[in-house]
N, C-alpha and C positions, 0 to 999 in steps of 0.2 A: 470660592476661591476667585478672586480677577482676576483680570488679565495681566501677567508682567511684562511681556514681549518675551521675543521668541530667545533660545538657549541658543549658544554658538552651533551647536548640534545639528540643529536645524539648519544652519545655512553650510555647513558640512555636507548634510546630508545630498542640498541641492546641487552642492558643486558635486557630488560622488556621482549623482543623478547622470549632472550633464555631462559627464567624462563616460560613462556607462551606463546606458538609457536599455537594460535588458530587464528581462523576466528575473534574469539570475540576482541581479543586483537590488532589486525592487524586493524579493522572498528575502534574500539574507539582512537586508536595513528595516523590515517592516516595523519591526519594534521601536530601532530610534525615530522611523518616519509616526509612528501611536504617540511617542511620550513628546518628542520635541516639535510637530507641526500639529500633529493635528488636535490634539488635547489643550494647546496655546491659543489655536484657533477659533476651537471650540468653546472658551472659556472666552475669547472676545466678542464673536459672533452673540452669546449673552448678554454680554453686559453692553449690546449696542440692540439687543431684540425689541428695548421699552420703548427707542427714539426712532428705528426702521425698521421693524417688525422681524418674524424668526428669517434667518437665514439659511442658504442650503450652501455646502461644502462639497467641492466636487473633488474627483480625483484627481490625482497629481499624473495619470497614466492613461493612455489610450486606449481602447479594447479596440482592434483592428479586426479582429473574427468575420465581419459581412463588409469590410469597409475593400473598394474598389483598391485606395492607395491605400498598401501596407508601408509606406516611407513612416522614420521613427516624428 
């Protein structure tokens, strides 16, 4: 399947994450991220791979366990 764009649920996910950038929000909405954000992004990178090579998709959260700066 080729890239068809992001559904409205992807925008809702990021708006919610902006309002509540917590692990609890992330955990509760992980399935929305997987289906509405990650799946279309994977389709897009697969479509573009022939022209630009393989892409890496980075996680949308920041691991602060080993960081001196713990701010979000």
